[in-house]
N, C-alpha and C positions, 0 to 999 in steps of 0.2 A: 687552729683557735687561738687568737691573742692570747696571752697570757702575760702575767705580770708578778712581781715579786708575790711569793706566799704573805697572805695578811691572816687576821681574825675570823675563822670561819663559821658557819652555824653547827652548834654539838647535835649534829643530826645522831649520835650514837646513843643518845639520853632517849630517845624514841625507839628504843629497841625492846624497853621493857622494862620490870622490875625485878627480875630475878637475875641471877648472876650464878655465874660458873665455878664450883669448887677446885680450886688448883690440886694438881696431882704432883708429889713428891717423888719423883723417880730418880734411878740410880743413872750416875753418869756411867757410859759406856764407852768401849774402844772406838777410836778414829775411824769412823765411815760404816760403823756398825747401825743398828736400826733402833732409833730410840723411841720412848714410850711416852713422847712429850705432850700428849694429850689424849691418853689413854683411859676410858671408863669403861669397865667393863662389868655388867652385872647379870644375874640370872637371867631367864627366859621370863621376867615377868614383868608389871606395868612398869619397873625402870630398867628393860632393856633396852638398850641403845643400840647395841652392835653385838652380832656373834661372835665366837671365838673364831668361824669360819673366813671373818674378815681377814686375817692374817694369809688365806689361801689367795683371795682374790686382790689383795689391794697389797701385800708385799712388806707392810708392817703395819703393827697394832693401833688401831686409830680411831676415834671418834666416828669418823667421817667412813658410812656402811657402803659396802656394794650392794648393787643390784640385788633385790630380794623379792620372792613372789608375795610375802606377807603383807611389804607394804603397799601393797594394792587391793588386795581382800579383804572384804568386811565378816567374813564367814570366819568362824571357829573350829579348830580341831581339836577332837574329845581327847585329853592328854597332854596336850601341846599349847603353850600360850604363844598368840602370835607375838611377833617381833614388831616394832615400829622403828620407823627413820628417825634418825637425831634430827633437831628441827635447825634453822639457820641460825637462830640465837645459839643455838649450844653450841656450833662450829664455829660462830663467829665473834659471840661476843666476847666482853673483858673479862680476864680471870681474875676474880677476886680472893682474898683471903678466906673470908667468912663465907659463911652459906652452906647449903646442902646442893644435892645434885637438882638441877633446875628441871622441871616438869617438862615432859615430851610434848611436842606441837601434837601430835594426833590425839586426841582423846580418845579412850576406850570406853565400854559401854559396862563396864563391870562384871562382864561374864567371862569366868575364867581366869582373869588377869591376877586378880588378888590371894587366889586361893595358895596356898602351899603345896609343895609335893605331897605330903601327908593327905591332905583334904582332898588332893585330885586322885589318890589310891582310893581313898573312901568312897567318894560317891561313884555310880552307875553309867556307864555309858547311855549315851541317847538311843532311845529307839530307832530304829532305821527306817523310815517309813516306806511303803512298795510304791516302786518305782517302774515304769513301762518303758520298754524299747519303742521303734520306730515300727516295728511289724504290728506287734499288738495295741500299740498306746495312740498310734496313730492311720497307719495304714488300713487295718483291718475296720477301725472306728470309721473312718470316713470312708470306705468303699460301702458299708452298712448304710451309712445315713443318705449316701448318693442315690444308691439302688432303693428303689421303693415301688408304689403301688401302680405307678406309670410306667416302672419298666415290663410289667406283667400281663397288665389291660388295657394302656392306651398306646406303648410303642408300635404293636402291628398294625393298628387302626392309624396313626400316624404315618406309619409307612405306607399303607392303604391309598392315603386322602395326596401324599406330596410326592409317593414315586420313592423308588431307592435314591434316586439321584438325588432330588431336594431333601431327602429324609435326611442324610447324610453329610448335606450342607447343613443344615439346621443342627444334628448334633455334634456337628466340628466345630461352629460358631459357638455354640454354648458352652464347648469344652475351651475353646480359645479364651472365652472371657475368664471362667473359672480358672483356667492356667494362668492367664495373665494376673489374675488375683492371689494363685498359687504363688508365682515367683515373687510378688511384690509382699506375699506373707512372709516368705523365706529368705527375703532380705532384710524384713524387719525384725524377724525373728533369730537371726545371726548378729543383729548390731546390738552385742552384749547379754548378760545372762538373762532371760527370761523367767517371770514368776508365774503363780497363778495367775489366773484370769482372761487367758485366753485372747479372743478378739478385742475384749476392752483393755486389758492391759496393753496389748500391741498399738490398737489406736491412741489411747490416752497419753503412751508414753512417749509417743512420734507425735502426735498433733496437739497435747496439751488438755489439761481437764475438761477444757469448755466442749470441744466436742465429742472427746472420748467418754466424757461422764452422760451425755444424751445418747450416744449410740449405746452405750454400753446397758443404760436403762430399757432402753427400748428392746435390745438386742436380747437380753435376759428374760423378757418379757415375751418375747416371740418364741423363746424355745419355749418357754412353759405353756404356753396356747398351742404351739406345736405339737406337743406330748400329747394333749386334747384331739387333735387332728390326726396324727397317726392311731394312737387309739380308738379312735372311732373308725376309721378304715379299717381295722380289725374287726371290730365289733358288727360293722355291717357285713363282712364277707361271713364271720361266722353265723349272724343272724340269717343271711341268704341259704346257708347249707341246713338251718335248722328249718327253715321254710320249706326247701326241697323234699326234708325228710317228714314234711307236716308235724312240727315241732314248733311249740311257742309258750313262753311264759305269760306275758301280757298282750302286748300289742306290738308292732314293728318298730315305734319310736321309743317303747318303753324297754323294748327289750336291748335295744341298741344303748340304750342308759345304763341298765343293769350288767352288760355285758363290759362295757366301758369301764364302769367304777370298779369294778372286779378286776379287771385286766390293770389297769393304773394302779390299783392297791397290791397286787403282787409286782409290779414294777420298783414301786417304791419300797418294798421288803428289799428285793434285791439291791436298789442302790444304798439303802442304811445299812445290809449286812457288809460294806466297804466294797471299795474299788477293784479288790481282787475278784469277789464274787461276780459283781458286774463285769468285771472283763470275761471272765469264764463264759457268763452267759450270752457275751459279744461272740465270742469265738464258737459257741452251740449255733447261734443263728446264722454266724457265717458256714460254717460246715452244712448246716442245712440247704441256705442258697445254692452253695456250690453242686450240692448233690441234685439240686431242683435244676440248674443248667445243665449239669451232666444229662440227665434224663429226658430235657428237649433235646439236646445236641443228637442223643441216641436216636428220639424220635422222627429226628426229620431224616435219618440216614435210613430207617426201617422201611420196608414195601408198603404202601397204603394200604389199610383193609377197605373194604365197601362201605363200611360206615364214616370213615374219615373220608373216603373220595366223594362221599355223598355230603360233606360239608365243607368240600372244596379242597380238601390236600390230597397232593399226587406226587410227595416224596418230590427231588429235585428234578426240574424241567426247566431248559432252556427256553422255551417258550413263555414259560410263567414268571421268569426274571426280565424278561423284555417287555412282556407286557405292563410290568408292574414296574418297571424301573422310569416310567413317566406318570407324571401325577395325573389324579382325576379326582378334581375337587367337589365336593359335596357338602351340603347343608349349608347351615347361616355361618360357621366357623370354618368352611373350607376356602383357607387362603395361606399364603406361605407364614404370615405374622401369627395368625389363628392357631397355625399348628407348632410355631414357634413358642408363643404363649404359653401353649398347653405343655410342651415338652420342658421347657428351659428350669422350671422349680424340681425336674429331678434331675440336674445337673447340679443342684446347690449341696450343702453339707459338707462341703471341703474345709471348714471349720471346726468341725466334730473334733478333730486330733490337736487343735491348736487350743481348743477351748480347755482341755486339761492338762495346759503347759505346766503347771504344777506338780502333776502328780508323772512327769517323762524324767528318764534319768538324763539324757541332753537334750532338751527341746532345741538349740541348734542344730544339732545333728536331725533327731528325728522329726522335727515339722517338715524341714523342707524335702526331705527323702519320701517320710510316708504322705504327705499330702500331693507332691508331684506325683509319685508312682499309683497313689489311687485316682487321682484324675486319668491317669495313660490307662490302667487295667478297664476301670468303668468305661471310658470311652470305647476303649476296643470292645466290649461285652456290648455296647448299644450297637455299635456299629455292625457285629455280628449276628446278634439276631435281628435285626433290622434287616440286613441283606439275606439270612437265611430262611427266614419264614415268608419274605416275598417271594421268594425262588421255590416254595414248595405250594404255596398255597392262592388260590384266586380270588380276584376280591367278592366275587358272589358265588353264593352256593344255598340250595334250598333246603338241604340236610335230609330230603325224601330219597329211599332207598330204591322207589320208584321211578326215579329221573333218569335212566338210563335213556340211550339213545333208540338202543334193541326193543323198550318198552314204550317208548313213545312216537305217538303217531303225528308228530309234526317233522316236516320236511324241512323247514328252515330253523337251524338251531343256532340261539345266539350266544356269544359270549367263549370265553377262550378253554372253555372244559369240553366245548363238542371235539375238540381234539383230542380230549381224552375219553370218548366215550360216554360223557354225561351231558344230559340235556337240562338247561335251568333258566331258559329260555321264559318260563311263563313268570317267574320271582323276578328276572332282571327287568321285562317290561312293565311289571305292577311295581316295580322299586319295592317288593315285600319279601325279598331274601333276608334270613335271618342267620347265615352263615357266610364265610367267608371272611377275608381278613379286614373288610369294609364295615361289617355290621357287626360280626360276633368277637366281643370282648374277651372271651375265654380261648382266643386262637392258641395260644401255646400250651394250653391244659389239653386241648383238642390232639395237637402235634405231639405232644409230650409222650415218650413211652409209658409213663404212668402217671395218670394225671394228676391225682392227689399230690403230688412231689411237688407239682407247681403251685398248688393251695398251700403247702407248707412252705413254701417259696414267699410266697405272701406274705405268710403271719410271720415267717423269721424277717422280711423285710420292714414290716409296720412294725413289730415289737422291738426290732433291734434300732430302727430310726427314735421310735416313741423313748426307748431307753436311754440311747445318745443324749435326746433332747433334755430329759429328766437330770441326766447328771451335768450337763453343760450350763443349762441356767443357775441352776444354784453356785456352782464354781464361778461362773462371771461375777455373780448379784455378791457372792462372800467379797470377792475384790472390790467391785464397788464399794458395798457398805465398809471396808475397811479403808478405804479412801477418806471417808464421809464427806462427800461431794455434796449429798442430798440430806436435808434432816429427817429424824425420824426413821433412819433405814439400819443404824449401826447395831441394832439388837439382833440382825441377824446374819453379821458377818463372824460371829463366834463359832470357831473350830473344834471338833472333838476328835480324840484319839492320834494315833501315829501320824495319819495322813491329813489332819488339821479337817475332819470331814464337815460340811456346812450343813449339818442336819437339821438346823431351824429353817435353811434356805432350801432343803429338801420337804419340807413340810408346807412352806408357801408354794412350791413349785406344784406340788400334790393339790392344795387346795385350789388355786387357779386352773389347773388341768380337769379337776372335777367339775367346775362349774361351768367348764366351758362343753364339758361331755354332758353335761344333764341338759344343756340349751340343746344340742343336738344338731343344730343348726349353724355351719360353720361355711358357708357359701360365701356370705358375707365378708368373713373375716378373714378368710384365707388370703385373697389378694394383701390385704395389706400386711399381713405375715411375710409374704413373699417378698414386699417393696422393703420391709424393713432387714430381710436377709440381704437385698440389693443394695440396701443403704450402707450396709458394713461393706460392702465387696467394694462400692464405691469409695470409703473413706479410706480402706485399706490401701486400695491404690493411690489416692492421693495423698496419703502418710509417706509413702514410697517416694512416689512423685516431689511432695514439697521436701522433704529430708534432703533428698537431692540435689534438688537446685539451689539452697541454702548454703551449698559448699562449706559444710561445717566440720571442720576437723574430726568430730565425734561421731560423724555418719561413717563408720568403716564397716560395714556387713560382711561376713568372711562369705558367703552366698554371693558370688559375683555375676550368675547368668541371669541377669535383670536387666531393663532398661529404664530410664525415666520416662521415656516420651510412650512407651508402651504402658507402661502404669496409668499415663494420664489418660490415653487411649480408654482404657478400661475403666476408671473412673467415668468418662462421660459416657461411654457405651452402657454401662451399669444404669444409670439415670436416664439413659434414654428408653433401655428396656423396662423400669421401672413405669413410664408414661404409656410404652406399648401394651404392657400387660393389662395395667388399670390405671387409667390416667387420675381417678380422684381418689385412687388408693394411694397412689403416690402422691399426690397433696396433701394428704390426711399425714402420711407420714413425714414428709417433709415440715410440714407445719408443728408436729409434735417434737421434733426435733431442734425448731428455731424455739419454741419457746422453752425445754430443755437448756438450749445453749444460751439463752438471754439469762435465765434464771443463776447459771454458773458464774457468766460475766456478771452480773450483778452483784454476786455474794463475794466473788474473788478469793477462793479458797486458798489457803496458806501451802500450796505444795508447789515443789520444785521437780521435775523431771528431767529436765534438760530436753524439752521438747525442742522440735524444729521451727516451731513458732518462733519460740526466744532466738533461735542462730537466726531466723530471716529477720525479725526485729533491728539486728545488728547492722543489717544493711540498709537499712531503710534511712532517709534523709533525715537530718537533724531536728527537724520539728519533732520525731517521733523520739529523740534523745531523752527527754526528761520522763519518758514512761519507762525507758530500761531501768530505771532508779528503782522502781516497786518490783522487779523481779532479780532475784538473788543468781549470784555468779553458780555457773555447775560445770564440773569436770568434762564432761561430754561437749560442752560448747566453748572450753578454753581456746584461746586464740592468743598466738605471740603477738603484741602489740608493743610495737619496738620504738625506742626514743633512740633514733641514731647522732651519735655527736658528729656530725659529719663539716661542721662547720657552714661555710656556703657549702651548697651540695656537688657544686661543680668542681670544686675544691678535691673532692674525696669520690669521684664518681664508682670508683669500685665498688667501697661500701654501701653506698645507694642501690648501686644495680644487686648486688647480693641479697641484702635485704628485702629490697623489693623482689626478688624471685619467689621468695614463701610469704610474703604479705600480702601480693597483689590479688586482688577480686578474693582476699580472704579475710584479713584483719589491719587493723590500722598501722600506719607507720608515720611517725614524725620525725622529721629531720631539726635537730638544735644547734645552734650559732651562740657561742659567748662571746661578747666582743667587749673591749675596754672601754670605759666612760669616756665619749666627746658628742660633739652636735653631730657627727656626720656617721657616726655608729647607732646612736640614737633612733636616727632616721632611717638608715639602714635595716634595723630589726624589724621595721614596719613595711618595709619593701615589698612590692610584688614580684620582684625581677624572681627571687629563687623561686617562687612556685611556678612562675612562666617556664622558666628553665626544667623544673619538674615534668610540668605537663608537655613537653614539647619531646621530654625523653621519653613520654608515657610512664613514668612514675607515678603511682597513685599513692601521693602521700601530702600531710601536711608540711606547714615549716613553722617554726618558731624560734624568733631569734630574741636572746636578752642581754643586757648591758650589764655589766659584774665587776667588780675591782679586780676579781682573779677568777681562773677557769673552775676552780672548786665551788666556789660561792655561787657563780651562774649555773652550773650543773644541779646544785641542790636546789635553787630555782624551779630547774627544768623538771627535776625529778619531783617535786611536791606539787608543781601547779600545773602539770601538762593535761591535757586531757579534758573530755566533758561527761560528766557522769560514771556511767560504766564503761565509757571508750576512753581508757586512760592507758598509759603504758605501763607493762609490767617485764617489759625487758630493755635493759640499756646495752647497747652495741656501739662501742667506740672501737676506731683504730688503734693497731700496735704503736707504742710511743719508739719509732726507730733510733731516736737520737738521744735515748736518756741518758747515755754516756756523757754525751758533748752538752749536754741544756745543765740549766743549772739544778742542783740539787732540789731546790726547792720546787721548781715546777715537775719532776719527777714524785716529788710528795706529794704532791696537787694530783698528779695523776694517779697514784695508788689511792689517794683519800675519796676520789670520784668513786673507787672500785668498794671501798669500805661502804662508803654513804649509799649506794645502789644497794647493797646485802642489809643494811642498817633500815632501808624502806622496804624490805623484802620485795625488791627486784631481783630477777634474774639478771646476767651479766654475761656479754659475749663478746669478746675479742678476735677482731679480724686481722690477720698478718699474711701479706705477699711478699714474696721475695723481692720485688720490685718498688715496694712502696706504694702507698696510698695516697699522700700530697701530693697534687698537681697544680700547687696553687703557682708553682713558678713560671707555668704556660699558661695562666690568665692573667688578665691586667684589670681583674674586678675593683680592685682598689679607688683606679682613675675613674672608672665609671659601672657602677653597680650595674645598669640595667644593662651593658653591653654583654654581659652573662650568656642572653640568650643567642645573641647573635656571633657569638664563640662557636665554632665546630664543636660537635658532640663527639668527645673522646668517647674511643669505643674501648671496652674492659674485657676480660676473659669471661664474665659471668653473662655478655650477651650473646655468646655464642655457643651453639649445642655442643654437650659434652661426649656424646659419642657412647661407645659401648668401655666406659671407662668405670672406675669403682669409687664411689664416697665410703671412706675409710672412718668409722666412727669407732672410739675409744671409749668405751662405756667403762669405766674404771671406778667411779663411785655414784651412787644414788642420789640423784637430785631432784627426783619426783616426775623424770620422764623426758625433760624438755633436752637432753643431748639426744636421745631418739626421735622425738618429735617432729623436730627440723629437717632431719635428713630424710623423713616421710613424706614432709610437706613439700620437700625440694622435688623428691621423685615424682610427685604428681602433674609439675610441669613437664612440659613437651621436651625445653632444652633438657632437662636432667633423667628424663623417663626410662631411657636405654642405661642408665647407670647402674649397676651392680652395688646394693649396699653390703657393706662388710663390717660384722660388729666383733669388733675385739673385747674381749675381757680378761681379767687376772685370772691367773689357776695353778693348780700344783700338778706336778708332774705323774703324780700316782692316781691322779681323778679327773684328768683330761676330758674323758668321755662321758662322765657324770656330770661334770660341770657343763658341759656345751649342750646337753640334754636338757639341764635345769635352766639355763637361761632361753633355749630354744624354746623351751614350753612356755615360759613367760612371754615371752615376744610374740609366740602365738597366741597367745590371750587375748594380744593387745590388737591381734587382726593386721599388724604392720606390712604383712608380706615382705620380712626378711628372711630368707633360706639360708644364709651364710654368717655360720657364730664361729670363731677362733678363737680359742682359748692359749693364752699366752703362759705357757709354764715359767718361762725364761725370765718372766717380770721379776723373779726374785732374786736375780743373780746381780753380783756388785758390779757397780759401773765400771768402763775401763779405765785405769789412772789416769790417762791422758784427759780424758774429758772430765774428770774431777779437778785435775790441774788447771785445766781452763775456765771452770766455775769458780775456783779460788782466786783466780786471777783477775775474773770478772768484780769481785767485791773487794780488792784488793785496795782502791782508792777509797771505800765506804768504811775500811774500818776502824774502829777506835783502838787507837794507839795503847792509851792511859785513861783509867777512868777518874783521874783527878779533876776537880772542878775548872771551869775556865775563870781564869785569873781577872778577868775584866766585868766580867758580870755575876761569876760567885754559881752560875746556872751547871748542873752536870750536864756534859758532851750532849749525852742521849738525849735531853731533854731540849737544850736550845737546839740540836741538830737531829731531829726525830729519824731523819733516813740512815743515821749512822750504826753500823752492825760490829755487835762487841763478840767477843769470844763467847760468852754466855749466850747469848743470840743465837749463834752459829751450833753448839752444842746442842741446845733445846730444839734448833731446828735441821738437825743432823739428818733424821731419817727421811724427811720430806725434801731435802736439798739433795739426797743421793737418790731417792725416787725419781725427782723431775731429769736427773741426768741418763739416768736407766732409760727412761721412757723416750727419750729424744733417740737414744740408740737405738730402740724398737722402731721408732717411727721411721729412721733411716732404712731400716732392713726389711720393712714388709711393707711402707706407703709411699714407696719413692715415686712411683708413677700414679697416682692416684689423681682424680680427679680433683677430691676436695679432701681434707682431714677436719675430721672435728673430734675435739679432744674434751673431756671432763677437765674443767680449769679448777687448780688448786686453789684453797681457801686458807687464806693468811689470816691467823687470829690478831685481832688489833690489839697493839699494845705489848704483844710477845713474838710480833714478826716483824720488823723495821721496813721500811718500804723499799729500800735497795734489796735487801733480802729477796722481798716478793719479785719485784723485778728481774732481779735475777734468775729468779724460778722461771718466768714467763719467757724468758729470754733463752734460758736453756733448754726448755721443753721445746720451743717451737724455731730455733735456729737450724740454718742450713738445711731448709726441706724446700722442693721446688714446688710442690701445690701448694696452694694457700691453705692455713692453717685457719678454723675458728675454735678458740678455746671458749667452752660456752659453759655456765654452771646455773642450773634452775636453784629457784629461793626454797627448796626441801619441799614444797609441797606439791602433790600429785596434779599433773597437767594430763595422764592417761588413765582409763579407767577400762575395764573389761566387763561393766554393770552395764545393764539397761536403763537405771535410773538412778 
């Protein structure tokens, strides 16, 4: 970049805020000891800035805090106040004599922070709510919701129609759809902490409030009506048993109503008793169903009695299996898709566990494991029952004990039963057979060792499904009410008790269920409900697909066994099945969703969940950029948008290639150039030749040139004016000033001033240093003809090559919000760096190495960054070698103030007329930091000599207390004599990583 002697610059520091940092009067220490120049230690309360353990990690007392779990969490731990990260202003602002300690950057909610230790001791610990594991909370619940009346009463009939072969295809196809949805659900549920709200929460936090709100409302309503459906199924079975025993209260319809209302009232009482009782009831139902399955399996093995043979049961026969393997379509519903439409609703119910996400101990583990295992076990049970009953029972039987061949006068026996001594020819020819799996829905009861156990299984399946829906509907609706997307529903969002139970929601779901039970005719409403569930499946799959294609850094699910294309296929197939089941019901469901979607779009609720819709809007054309102004920034969608001080990009291709590696197809990159005033430079600033060079190099970047009297003022223009709306830089990247000792001191001061200005404007800062240097302008002749830039050969750099199985060594020494970790993660997402192993180095204490390694590893795991190698450096606290200290002092020798008297010509103190000069007082005040950079270089030499890239937390020099020559000497000492490229990076102390879902 062109530079001229320093002139007056814009006082950017005035923009940092109205607060000032109080000085600390520390004692002078012996030479090369660790000073306490900016030591601010307070108790762990709202004024806490750094814990005393920062000594362990950092090697000296400092306000610059090491990485800590508390910096990223939003929750409070009883009896301990949450630590907070110091703001960039606290680290970097000018020290003034007056004033109190500055406020922290991260505001607190006032819970627990302001209390003294005495007050905390008197307060009672919060009541721990009931939480369920993956077996009881998800797997059992989902299995009970998937098993239903269709399993007992329709699966044998479907198998008779389609044959074993096609029946298995129907079962597996249904399970594939629910399995794909389960994978998508698992991916979404593991992309951050999941709260209550289940399906609604997952969809709304992924696709935004528009689609999430609409599907949440109809999903809650569908669950409430499903309570009525399952209850009526139970009531019909009870009424049929009463009718067989000639018992009746009023008439068939009213009996169903009475039994249904009584049943749902009992289920409501179980729900109001709390999740513990509800979960115990579900376990009881599960055991009943297991016993019924066992009774059925035992019955298939037992020898067939004459009574059962008359009904078509002959135990396992190869002939029966072969005959029933092929289809035999009958009736108006006799087709593959007809059977599929009847069976598919029995495969649903996989969201029962996700719907109580707020009551799970660890939803990120429970939802994937429980949901996928429930799909597996229920699919296996369907396959087994389909194959076994079709291997034991013929399609047609009369049930007549006198139907044996020996007692029949017929010589022409028709049907497979003839081989086993039974003649059912008459009913087969007349199509009047009442038994066999093609005609008798109670075939499983007939085959069972004890028929009433199958009836008990039907009761358990219907009641468990009704109870699961009765719990799911209020839980989903409560979360929707709390988000206040729709008017007049907030009343139902209030929770009670330690589990925050939505009692009002239970009562609302009960009223809806009772209304539909009183109607007692659900044949027209049932298809709409099935379509509502399929809408949820389609949107969950689409959420996973959409979050994947937006390429957002916030999309980092710890569950990796999913495919965005499978998710898209699952979404499409779910919509297709909606129309295959009932086309008019599908149109009604889609119409309701569109209406609710339009309402939320019109109202524009003020919520920000970091959805993938926001992430995708970033990738749209500039015509949509204005719309981004209405969307607040969110940590999940944070992207390192880099302003690269490259000069003409062709002059420093290495820094351009490096930044492009982790910004391409992800975030914005802008190459900036500062040129001195002239007619040629003004014209060159608006030339397209640099953009053409970038395009030819396949670097996705903007270019912006400015004309200024000096480098620093030009960069200030770029820092404050670059970008458009939300698409503006937040990280400044510049090359290392290799010739700082040979250049004019004012140029070095300008260079350091650029870093100060970036910090003042809340930018992150990155400095790239390479052993061979970055500037290749001596190979270019751009000053002769700027348009000739494109004609020049594109020089290759190390960042254009595959890095192989090397390491990326990250020295995460001070917490800056996570930018130091995010950049290597983004690098490893690229093919050139994918095989590199990321090693995280942190400071530590020799006596607590393993404990500190686990602590940092746990924090990194929470971020789902997939870094598994953490190295604690206990020797970071050792004193540097004397020869290296001597070399550091030699670097500063030309810039030391020999005496502090005023300059005779101007009468201005030397330190004011030459701000780069270093006094003995400056050296003493910054001694600990100086020694630290010397020691860190020794560590880098020992551990990272063969790395592909070294990323180090960049030190922060306090403005006014650290002369530019001293700060430049820190950067020189820290990064010198290293073969790999070194990237010194510092975030702006604001979080760029989060382990929360919203």
